[in-house]
Each structure stands twice: as structure tokens, then as C-alpha cells.
N, C-alpha and C positions, 0 to 999 in steps of 0.2 A: 545617082547615088546619094543618099542623105545620111550625114553623120550627126550624131547626137552626142553632147557633152556629158561626161560622166563624172561624178564626184568620188574620189577615192579617199577613204580616211583608214590611216594607217593604225591598227589595233596593237599590233605586237611585232617586234623585230626579233628574229632568232639568229643567234650567231654560231658560226662553226666552233665545235669545241676542238681545243688544240691544247695538246698535253705538252708541248714546248715550253720552257720557261720564259724564253724571249719571243713571244709569238708576233711581237710587233716588228721584228727585224725584217727589213724589206728585201733580204738575200735569200729567205728560206729556200726558194725554188732551185737556187743554184746549190746551196749548201747540201739539198737532200741527194742532189747528184754525185757528190764527191766520193771518189773510190780509194785513190791513194794520194800520199804526199811523197814528193821526191825532193830531197835535200841535197844541197851540194856541200854542205858542212854537217859535222857531227852534231846530233841533238843537243849536247851539254856545251858546244862550242859558244864563248861569249858574243861572237859577232851576230848571233840570234837574238840576242837578249831583248833589244827593244826596236826590231825591225816595223817595217809597215807592211800592209797589205793592200792588195789591189784585186777587184772582182773583174773577172775577164769575161764571163758568161759564155764559156765554151769557145772562145775565140782561138785561134791557131791552128795548127796543122800537126798531124801526127808524127811529121819529120822533125825529129829533133834538131838536126842540124840548121834547119830554117829558123825554128824558135830561137836558137843562139844567135844567129845571124842577126836576127832583128831585135836582140836582146829583150825577147818576150814582150816586145811592144813598149818598153820602158825608155827613159832617156838614157843619154850616153854616160851621165854621172851617176845613175842609179845601178848599184850592183845587185843582181839577182842572187837570193840565197836559196831559194827553193820555190816549188810550186804544188798545186794539187791538180789533179784530173779526174775526169768522170770515167765511166765504163769504156768509153769510146776514145780515151786518150784525149780529150779536149780539155784545155786548160780552164780550170775553175777560177783559181787564186794564185797569185804571184806574190811571193814574199821579197822585199827589197830593203836595202839600206841606202839612203840618200847620202851623198857626201862621204862616202866611204874613208876618204882620205883625212877628214876632219873628225868623224865620229864613227868609229869602226864598230862599236856596239850599238848602233843606234842613236839617234838624236833628240830623244826623249821629248818629244812634241805631242800634240794631241792625236796625230794619227798614230803614233806608235802603240804596238800591240804587246800584251804580255805573253811571252814564250813559255810554254809550247801552245799552239792552237789546237783544238780538237777537230779530228775530220767531220764534217756534216753539223757543226755548231759555230755560232759566231764567235769571234775572238773577243777577248776582255782588251779594253784599252787600257793603256799606261794611266792616262789621267782621266778616266771615267767619274762621273759624278759621285758613285758610291764605291768605285773601284772593283766592283763584281761583274756590272752590267754593262753591255755594249750599246749604248744609245746612239743610234745611227740615222733613224728616220725622224 
């Protein structure tokens, strides 16, 4: 069998058209699946004010008691405030406060998000460069 070397010259690159304002966000595939947000506090509770979020990518189980037993995969010192699920009840995002005893309203760090997040859209960071956009990648 004989192979010949071919030269390829790129003439044009066509990018997918995306109407999302934050098309560079690396978690769009997970956000597209979000269906519901389950909160353990009322929407206007100050505890939610500057929480953090963790992307779980469908990790978890449908059994709520198992999720609670594992603290949704978070550390013991993290308090789970709520979570989002897809149509199969798999966990997509988990909202937590770290060090709840010191900072019950969140701890104002770079990972803090502005409440409320929108289902299917990236959250806005508390300390984003322009306070509008979630620069993650």
C-alpha cells in the first residue's frame, strides 16, 4: 500500500452561530439540561445572598436521602442551600455557603455568585471583571 503526502491549506473557518450572550462558558452542556431549582431556604433569605456554586454534571442519585447523607458531595463545613436538577433528577449545580458559622450570608470571595441565578444560564460572579459576566474559562 502506498501513501502520498497531501498538503492542506485552510481557506476559511466557519464557527457555529450561538445566540447565547456567554457562548464561551464551558458548562453550557450542563446548563442546557437544567429543569428545576430546589432550595432549602426562601428566595429572599439573606443566607443565599453570596453563595457559591459547584457544577456536578449529573452526578448523584434520585434518592434524596442518599444525597443528604453525602452532603451532596460537599465537605462537612459546607452548608448546602439548594441545587438544580435535569429532567431525570440528576444534580447539575449545588449552591453552598462555606464556613456558615463565620459567614452566614456567604463569604464575598471570587467564587461567590450574585443571587438569584437563572436556570439554564451562567451565574454572575460577585467579583467579576465587569460585574455582569461570568468569566470562567
